[in-house]
C-alpha positions in Angstrom: 74.4 156.7 -109.8 73.2 157.6 -106.3 71.7 155.0 -104.0 67.9 154.7 -104.3 66.4 156.1 -101.1 63.7 153.4 -101.1 66.1 150.6 -100.7 65.6 150.7 -96.9 63.5 147.7 -95.9 61.1 147.9 -98.9 60.7 144.2 -99.5 61.1 141.0 -97.5 64.5 139.4 -97.9 64.0 135.6 -98.2 63.9 132.7 -100.6 60.1 133.1 -101.2 60.0 136.7 -102.4 60.9 136.9 -106.1 61.7 139.7 -108.5 61.2 139.8 -112.3 62.8 141.8 -115.2 61.6 141.2 -118.7 62.8 142.2 -122.2 59.6 142.4 -124.1 60.6 139.5 -126.3 59.7 136.6 -124.0 63.1 136.6 -122.2 63.6 137.6 -118.6 65.8 137.7 -115.5 64.5 136.5 -112.2 65.6 135.5 -108.7 64.9 135.8 -105.0 65.5 138.7 -102.8 67.9 136.6 -100.7 70.0 136.0 -103.9 69.7 132.2 -103.6 68.2 130.6 -106.7 65.3 128.3 -105.9 64.0 127.5 -109.4 65.6 126.3 -112.7 64.1 129.5 -114.1 66.1 131.8 -111.9 68.7 133.3 -114.2 70.3 136.5 -115.2 70.1 136.1 -119.0 67.2 134.0 -120.3 66.5 134.8 -123.9 63.9 133.8 -126.6 65.5 132.7 -129.8 62.2 133.1 -131.7 60.3 135.6 -129.7 58.5 134.7 -127.5 59.5 131.0 -128.0 62.6 128.8 -128.0 63.8 130.2 -124.7 67.3 129.4 -123.4 69.0 130.0 -120.1 72.4 131.4 -120.9 73.8 133.1 -117.8 72.4 131.4 -114.7 74.0 133.6 -112.1 77.4 134.3 -110.6 79.7 134.0 -107.6 80.8 137.4 -106.2 83.4 138.3 -103.6 85.4 141.3 -102.5 89.0 141.6 -101.4 90.3 144.4 -99.2 92.6 145.1 -96.3 90.2 142.9 -94.3 90.9 139.9 -96.6 88.5 138.0 -98.9 84.8 138.2 -98.2 82.2 136.2 -100.1 79.1 138.2 -101.1 76.8 135.6 -102.7 75.4 132.3 -101.4 74.3 129.2 -103.3 72.3 126.1 -102.5 74.0 122.8 -103.2 72.8 119.2 -102.9 71.9 117.5 -100.7 70.9 120.6 -98.6 73.9 122.8 -98.1 73.8 126.6 -98.5 77.3 127.9 -99.0 78.7 130.3 -96.4 78.9 134.0 -97.1 80.7 136.8 -95.4 77.9 139.2 -96.1 74.2 139.5 -95.7 71.6 141.0 -98.0 70.6 144.0 -95.8 68.0 145.6 -98.0 66.2 145.0 -101.3 63.9 147.0 -103.5 62.5 146.2 -107.0 61.9 149.9 -107.8 62.9 151.1 -110.4 64.6 147.7 -110.8 66.1 145.0 -108.5 68.6 146.7 -106.1 70.1 145.1 -103.1 72.7 146.0 -100.5 75.3 143.5 -99.2 76.9 144.3 -95.9 80.1 142.3 -95.2 81.4 141.3 -91.8 84.0 143.9 -92.0 81.4 146.6 -92.6 81.8 147.1 -96.4 78.5 148.0 -98.1 78.1 147.0 -101.7 75.1 148.1 -103.7 74.1 145.8 -106.6 71.7 147.0 -109.3 70.2 144.9 -112.1 67.9 145.6 -115.0 66.9 144.1 -118.4 66.8 146.5 -121.4 63.4 146.5 -123.0 63.4 145.3 -126.6 66.9 143.7 -126.2 68.0 140.4 -124.7 70.4 142.2 -122.5 70.9 142.3 -118.7 73.0 145.0 -117.1 74.5 144.7 -113.6 76.4 147.3 -111.6 78.2 147.1 -108.2 79.4 150.1 -106.2 80.5 150.9 -102.7 78.0 152.9 -100.6 80.9 155.1 -99.5 84.5 155.3 -100.7 87.0 152.8 -99.3 90.5 152.4 -100.7 91.8 149.1 -102.0 88.6 147.2 -102.6 88.5 144.8 -105.5 85.4 142.9 -106.7 85.5 139.5 -108.4 82.7 137.9 -110.4 82.6 134.4 -111.7 79.8 134.0 -114.2 77.9 130.7 -114.2 76.7 129.5 -117.6 74.6 126.7 -119.1 73.1 127.2 -122.5 70.0 125.0 -122.0 66.3 125.0 -122.8 64.7 127.0 -120.0 62.6 124.0 -118.8 65.6 121.6 -118.7 68.6 121.2 -116.4 72.3 121.2 -117.2 74.9 118.6 -116.4 78.6 118.5 -116.6 79.8 117.3 -120.1 82.7 117.4 -122.4 80.9 119.4 -125.1 80.6 122.7 -123.4 82.8 125.4 -125.0 84.6 127.3 -122.2 86.9 129.5 -124.2 85.5 132.8 -125.3 86.4 134.8 -128.4 87.9 138.0 -127.1 87.3 141.3 -128.9 88.9 144.0 -126.9 86.8 144.5 -123.7 84.2 142.1 -125.1 83.8 138.3 -124.7 81.8 136.1 -127.0 80.8 132.7 -125.5 79.4 129.9 -127.7 78.3 127.2 -125.3 76.8 124.7 -127.8 75.9 124.6 -131.5 72.4 125.9 -132.0 72.3 127.9 -128.7 72.4 131.7 -128.8 75.9 133.1 -128.3 76.5 135.2 -125.2 78.2 138.6 -125.6 79.7 140.1 -122.4 81.0 143.7 -122.0 82.5 145.0 -118.8 84.8 147.6 -117.4 86.8 144.9 -115.6 89.5 142.4 -116.6 88.8 138.8 -117.6 91.0 135.9 -116.4 90.2 132.6 -118.1 90.0 129.9 -115.5 87.4 127.1 -116.5 85.7 125.1 -113.8 82.5 123.1 -113.3 80.3 124.0 -110.3 78.3 120.9 -109.5 75.1 119.9 -107.8 73.2 123.2 -107.5 69.9 122.4 -105.8 66.7 124.3 -106.5 64.4 124.1 -103.5 61.2 125.2 -105.2 61.7 122.5 -107.9 62.2 119.9 -105.2 59.0 121.0 -103.4 57.1 120.5 -106.8 58.3 116.9 -107.1 60.6 117.7 -110.0 64.3 117.2 -110.9 66.1 119.9 -109.0 69.9 119.6 -109.4 72.2 120.8 -112.1 75.8 121.6 -112.9 77.0 125.0 -114.3 80.0 126.0 -116.3 82.3 128.7 -114.9 84.7 129.8 -117.7 86.6 132.5 -115.8 86.7 135.5 -113.5 85.9 139.2 -114.0 87.8 141.5 -111.6 87.2 145.2 -110.9 88.8 148.0 -108.9 85.7 148.9 -106.9 87.4 151.8 -105.2 87.9 153.5 -108.5 84.2 153.5 -109.3 81.2 151.2 -110.1 81.8 147.8 -111.7 79.7 147.2 -114.7 78.9 143.8 -116.3 76.6 143.5 -119.3 75.5 140.2 -120.9 73.5 140.0 -124.1 72.2 137.1 -126.2 73.0 137.0 -129.9 69.4 136.5 -131.0 66.5 138.6 -132.2 65.9 142.0 -130.6 68.1 145.0 -130.3 71.8 144.0 -130.3 74.4 145.1 -127.8 75.7 148.3 -129.3 79.1 148.1 -131.0 82.1 150.4 -130.4 80.8 151.6 -127.0 82.4 151.2 -123.6 80.6 149.5 -120.7 80.3 152.8 -118.9 78.8 154.6 -121.9 76.3 151.8 -122.7 75.2 151.4 -119.1 74.7 155.2 -118.6 72.7 155.5 -121.8 70.6 152.4 -121.1 70.0 153.4 -117.5 68.7 156.8 -118.5 66.5 155.2 -121.2 65.0 152.6 -118.8 64.4 155.1 -116.0 62.5 157.3 -118.4 60.5 154.4 -119.9 59.5 153.1 -116.5 58.7 156.5 -115.1 56.2 157.1 -117.9 53.8 154.5 -116.5 51.0 156.0 -114.3 51.7 153.6 -111.5 53.2 150.3 -110.4 50.3 148.2 -111.6 50.6 149.6 -115.1 54.3 149.1 -115.1 53.9 145.5 -113.9 51.2 144.9 -116.7 53.8 145.9 -119.3 55.9 142.9 -118.4 53.5 140.5 -120.0 53.2 142.3 -123.4 55.8 140.7 -125.8 56.6 140.5 -129.4 55.2 137.8 -131.7 55.8 138.1 -135.4 54.9 141.6 -136.5 52.5 142.1 -133.6 52.3 141.4 -129.9 51.0 138.7 -127.6 50.7 138.1 -123.9 52.9 135.8 -121.8 50.5 134.0 -119.5 52.8 133.8 -116.6 56.5 133.9 -115.5 58.6 131.9 -115.2 57.3 128.9 -117.1 54.3 129.8 -119.3 54.3 131.0 -122.9 51.5 132.8 -124.7 48.2 131.0 -124.3 45.2 132.0 -126.2 42.7 131.8 -123.3 45.1 133.7 -120.9 45.9 136.3 -123.6 42.3 137.4 -124.3 41.2 137.3 -120.6 44.3 139.3 -119.6 44.1 141.8 -122.5 41.0 143.4 -121.0 43.0 144.5 -117.9 46.5 144.8 -119.3 45.5 146.9 -122.3 41.9 148.0 -122.5 41.6 149.1 -118.8 45.0 150.8 -119.2 43.9 152.5 -122.4 46.7 150.8 -124.3 44.6 150.5 -127.4 47.4 150.3 -129.9 48.9 147.3 -128.1 45.4 145.7 -127.8 45.0 146.2 -131.5 48.4 144.7 -132.3 47.6 141.6 -130.2 44.1 141.0 -131.6 45.2 141.6 -135.2 48.2 139.2 -134.8 45.9 136.5 -133.4 43.2 137.1 -136.0 45.5 135.5 -138.6 45.4 132.0 -136.9 41.6 131.4 -136.8 41.0 127.8 -137.9 37.6 126.2 -138.3 36.3 128.9 -135.9 39.0 128.2 -133.3 42.0 130.1 -132.1 45.0 128.2 -130.6 45.1 127.7 -126.9 48.9 127.4 -127.0 51.9 128.0 -129.1 54.5 125.4 -128.0 57.7 126.9 -126.7 59.7 124.8 -129.2 57.9 126.5 -132.1 55.8 123.5 -133.0 52.3 123.8 -134.6 49.7 125.7 -132.6 47.4 123.6 -130.4 43.7 124.1 -131.1 42.3 122.5 -127.9 40.3 125.1 -126.1 36.6 125.9 -126.4 36.8 129.3 -124.6 39.9 131.0 -126.0 38.1 131.9 -129.2 35.1 133.2 -127.2 37.3 135.4 -125.0 38.8 136.8 -128.2 35.3 137.8 -129.3 34.7 139.6 -126.0 38.0 141.5 -126.1 37.8 142.3 -129.8 34.2 143.5 -129.5 35.1 145.8 -126.5 38.0 147.3 -128.5 35.8 147.9 -131.6 33.1 149.6 -129.4 35.5 151.7 -127.4 35.2 155.3 -128.7 38.6 156.3 -127.3 40.2 153.5 -129.5 38.9 154.8 -132.8 42.2 156.5 -133.7 44.1 153.3 -133.1 42.1 151.2 -135.5 42.4 151.5 -139.3 39.8 150.2 -141.7 41.9 147.1 -142.3 42.3 146.6 -138.5 38.5 146.8 -138.1 38.1 144.3 -141.0 40.5 141.9 -139.4 38.8 142.0 -136.0 35.3 141.8 -137.5 36.3 139.0 -139.8 37.7 137.0 -136.9 34.6 137.5 -134.7 32.3 136.3 -137.5 34.6 133.4 -138.4 34.7 132.2 -134.8 30.9 132.4 -134.1 30.1 130.9 -137.6 32.5 128.1 -137.0 31.1 127.3 -133.6 27.5 127.5 -134.8 28.0 125.0 -137.6 30.4 122.8 -135.6 34.1 122.3 -135.3 36.7 120.2 -133.4 36.0 118.4 -130.2 32.3 118.3 -130.6 31.9 122.0 -130.3 28.6 123.0 -131.9 25.4 125.0 -131.4 22.9 122.5 -130.1 19.2 122.4 -130.8 18.4 124.5 -127.7 20.7 127.3 -128.9 23.4 126.6 -126.3 26.9 125.5 -127.1 27.8 121.8 -126.6 31.5 120.8 -126.4 33.9 118.1 -125.3 34.9 114.5 -126.0 36.7 111.9 -123.9 40.4 112.6 -123.2 40.2 116.4 -123.9 40.2 119.3 -121.5 38.6 122.3 -123.2 37.6 124.7 -120.5 39.9 126.8 -118.3 39.6 124.0 -115.7 42.1 122.1 -117.9 44.2 119.9 -115.6 45.3 116.6 -117.1 47.8 114.1 -115.8 48.8 111.6 -118.5 45.5 110.6 -120.0 43.5 111.4 -116.9 41.4 114.6 -117.3 40.7 115.8 -113.8 37.7 118.1 -114.6 36.5 117.0 -118.1 33.2 119.1 -117.9 31.9 117.5 -121.2 28.5 118.8 -122.3 27.4 122.3 -121.7 29.5 124.1 -119.1 28.0 127.2 -117.5 30.7 129.8 -118.3 30.9 128.5 -121.9 27.3 129.4 -122.3 27.8 132.8 -120.8 30.7 133.4 -123.2 28.8 132.0 -126.2 25.8 134.1 -125.6 27.9 137.3 -125.1 29.7 136.3 -128.4 26.4 135.8 -130.2 25.3 139.3 -129.1 28.6 140.8 -130.4 28.2 138.9 -133.7 24.6 139.9 -134.2 25.6 143.5 -134.0 27.9 142.9 -137.0 25.8 140.6 -139.1 22.1 139.8 -139.6 22.8 136.1 -140.0 22.8 135.7 -136.2 19.6 137.5 -135.5 17.5 135.7 -132.9 20.4 133.4 -131.9 21.0 135.2 -128.6 17.4 135.3 -127.5 16.9 131.6 -128.2 20.0 130.7 -126.2 19.3 133.0 -123.3 15.8 131.6 -122.8 17.2 128.0 -122.8 20.0 129.0 -120.5 18.0 130.1 -117.6 15.5 127.2 -118.0 18.3 124.6 -118.2 20.8 126.0 -115.6 18.8 127.5 -112.8 18.7 125.2 -109.7 15.8 126.4 -107.5 16.8 124.2 -104.6 20.2 125.7 -104.2 19.5 129.2 -105.5 22.4 129.0 -107.9 23.4 127.7 -111.3 24.5 124.2 -112.3 28.1 123.8 -113.4 27.3 121.6 -116.4 24.1 120.4 -118.0 23.8 117.5 -120.5 26.9 116.0 -118.9 28.8 113.8 -121.3 26.2 114.8 -123.9 23.5 112.9 -122.1 20.3 115.0 -122.2 19.1 116.0 -118.7 22.2 114.8 -116.8 23.5 117.6 -114.6 26.5 118.5 -112.5 25.5 120.7 -109.5 29.1 121.1 -108.2 29.4 124.6 -106.6 32.1 126.2 -108.6 32.9 129.8 -109.5 32.1 129.4 -113.2 28.5 130.6 -112.6 29.7 134.2 -111.9 30.2 134.8 -115.6 26.5 134.3 -116.2 25.5 136.5 -113.2 27.2 139.7 -114.3 30.9 138.7 -114.7 30.7 139.4 -118.4 29.3 142.4 -120.3 25.8 140.9 -120.6 24.1 139.5 -117.4 22.0 136.4 -118.2 20.0 136.4 -115.1 17.3 138.6 -113.5 18.5 140.7 -110.6 17.2 138.4 -107.8 18.7 135.3 -109.2 22.0 137.0 -109.9 22.2 138.2 -106.3 21.4 134.7 -105.1 24.2 133.2 -107.2 26.7 135.8 -105.9 25.6 135.3 -102.3 26.3 131.6 -102.5 29.7 132.1 -104.2 30.6 134.6 -101.6 29.6 132.3 -98.8 31.3 129.2 -100.0 34.1 130.2 -102.4 35.4 133.6 -101.4 38.9 133.9 -99.9 41.2 136.9 -99.5 43.2 136.0 -102.6 40.4 135.0 -104.9 37.7 132.3 -105.4 38.0 128.7 -104.6 37.5 126.5 -107.6 35.3 124.1 -105.7 33.2 124.4 -102.5 34.7 122.9 -99.3 31.7 120.6 -98.8 32.3 118.7 -102.0 33.8 115.2 -101.7 36.4 116.1 -104.4 37.6 119.2 -102.5 41.3 119.5 -102.0 42.4 122.2 -99.5 46.1 122.5 -100.3 48.0 122.6 -103.5 51.3 120.8 -102.8 53.2 117.6 -103.5 54.3 116.1 -106.7 52.8 116.5 -110.2 49.9 114.2 -109.5 48.9 115.7 -106.2 49.2 119.3 -107.5 47.4 118.7 -110.8 44.5 116.9 -109.2 44.1 119.8 -106.8 44.4 122.5 -109.4 40.7 123.0 -109.9 39.3 121.1 -107.0 39.4 123.8 -104.4 42.6 125.7 -105.2 42.1 129.5 -105.2 42.4 131.5 -108.4 43.0 135.3 -108.0 41.9 136.1 -111.5 38.3 135.2 -110.7 38.1 138.2 -108.3 37.8 140.5 -111.3 34.6 139.0 -112.7 33.3 138.5 -109.2 33.7 142.1 -108.3 32.1 143.1 -111.7 29.1 140.9 -111.0 28.9 141.9 -107.3 28.8 145.6 -108.1 26.2 145.1 -110.8 24.0 143.4 -108.3 24.2 146.4 -106.1 23.8 149.1 -108.7 27.4 150.3 -108.6 26.6 152.5 -105.7 29.4 154.5 -104.0 28.9 152.5 -100.8 29.1 149.2 -102.7 32.3 150.4 -104.4 33.8 151.3 -101.0 32.9 147.9 -99.5 34.2 146.0 -102.5 37.5 148.0 -102.4 38.0 147.2 -98.7 36.8 143.5 -98.8 37.9 142.2 -102.2 40.5 144.5 -103.6 42.6 145.5 -100.6 43.8 141.9 -99.8 45.1 141.5 -103.4 46.9 144.8 -103.2 48.6 143.7 -100.0 49.6 140.5 -101.8 51.7 142.6 -104.2 54.4 142.7 -101.5 54.6 138.9 -101.3 55.7 136.1 -103.6 56.2 137.8 -107.0 56.9 141.3 -106.0 54.6 143.8 -107.6 52.6 141.1 -109.2 49.8 138.6 -108.4 50.3 134.9 -108.1 48.6 132.3 -110.3 46.9 130.4 -107.5 46.8 129.9 -103.7 45.8 127.3 -101.2 42.1 127.1 -100.5 42.6 127.2 -96.7 44.3 129.5 -94.3 47.0 130.9 -94.6 46.1 130.9 -98.3 49.8 130.4 -99.3 50.5 131.7 -102.8 51.3 128.9 -105.3 52.0 128.3 -109.0 53.5 131.0 -111.1 54.4 134.0 -108.9 53.8 136.4 -111.9 50.5 135.7 -113.6 49.1 137.9 -116.4 45.4 137.4 -115.9 45.7 137.6 -112.1 47.3 141.0 -112.4 45.0 142.1 -115.2 41.8 141.3 -113.3 43.1 143.2 -110.2 43.6 146.2 -112.4 40.0 145.9 -113.6 38.8 145.5 -110.1 40.7 148.6 -109.0 39.1 150.6 -111.8 35.6 149.2 -111.0 35.8 150.2 -107.4 37.1 153.8 -107.8 
């Protein structure tokens, strides 16, 4: 393989810029451009035992060094407790994530070693290669794999139970770290020397910053060594779990060449980098698909799935994938509700969201009404989606869990003490930070849009939308502020209101398919949101003038979770904001240009920071608007894709 031309200075090289490779099964590889792991989730081989759940870190990383006439030179660096970064005799000189993570080490003696890494789609397999940028005689490469075999949320400690000795099958090694943990199969074109050791007290700086446990020990069974002067070194690791297995009876060179060609072709088929990034979130669940809410620590959440689906699939015209996701989820409707979360440990689904089901109705309705998707939907598919829509709206209308029910005014009441049902769902222990019990504004917008979709399918909902819409404007409009209340009938107390200035009102002012306000009032809402909540990376979750406002998302769990929706910026909200903003200006060409320059361009610039090629989950509410949370967030990227399309 020739050196990618775009490796020169294409990404910042530091411990804050992160890359991501995914396998389409829930597993992934990730790390920083500097090569120093800063999270417990930074790993080479992280695989889902029951896609996309039961994820294990199997191969955490490696030590690498070269030996030549200039002596031994360390390539890699690691962070150890209390705060020691190991010395290296090389620097990472350049990094690119296109078409996959590729970096160049330059040693003190002038050797240049190119490292490439990619994950094979559909297979829990990671492939690494190392080569010299130009031929030099007598150069050997040594790799010491670092293993754990732990739950991906946990940390690993030295113990007497770890099984160091591999089963050797020719050029293959089969490691079985612990009972019940997926086996690790390794294939290389090097030689293995068994030399078991423990490497202790790795320290993960990002975990420490988040107030979490941040140190672990890793097992190092032995060393792989290669003659780098004779050609590229190839090291392949694969999990013995679901997904395409590592091919048998094939050499490392053959498998790598075949897989490289396959992956290059697959990635080149995407129209652009945003579409390629979007594909990372679509993963297998059962016989269908689902959406990983964010990497590295989220699973597939109902709310995130159906919000993100509109940008990841519908906007990208991936109607087959949208169908597979929506049909798969249609099977788990219960009492009108869809799960908000499938636990990573394969426990029972959690039905604790009021809006996940309503977002499903929006997405399913858009797919059903998309003419270009007609060939992707069979009669049984249409029946499944229609049945789910009607089951959800019927269940909500008659009443279901958590006090969710159609009230006498036609609006949707929801909530009970101790439960967090809306997207503003932070909870610390038993403390719900933003309970929003009663009739939250965006829930009414979703409910009324869902009623309109259901009424188009069944006469039983005739008149429901008109009744609710009339009540909505009368109950939520705040003439004094020229905007909408955030919650009415707070705590189910008639007439009690919450006038906090939050972004939730944009969904009623044009951020959903049906605008619930007359043009002048919608414009007034958007002007206030723009004035008080807009930042370059999204909308603040609370206006700065509010006594509960928190400007920075940092500190331990309590500090972060109590700031999560009390000012913290959410990039995903830029999509519905741009949607509503353009509607209020008639989608004129001048408005599109202004929106592209003011709202979309800063998010596109953000693609080169934090999670490379992706959009972060959240950001601080004040300058410099530091990205926080998950560096790779599905709905953030999805809504940027929609915003790009809307402003073309």
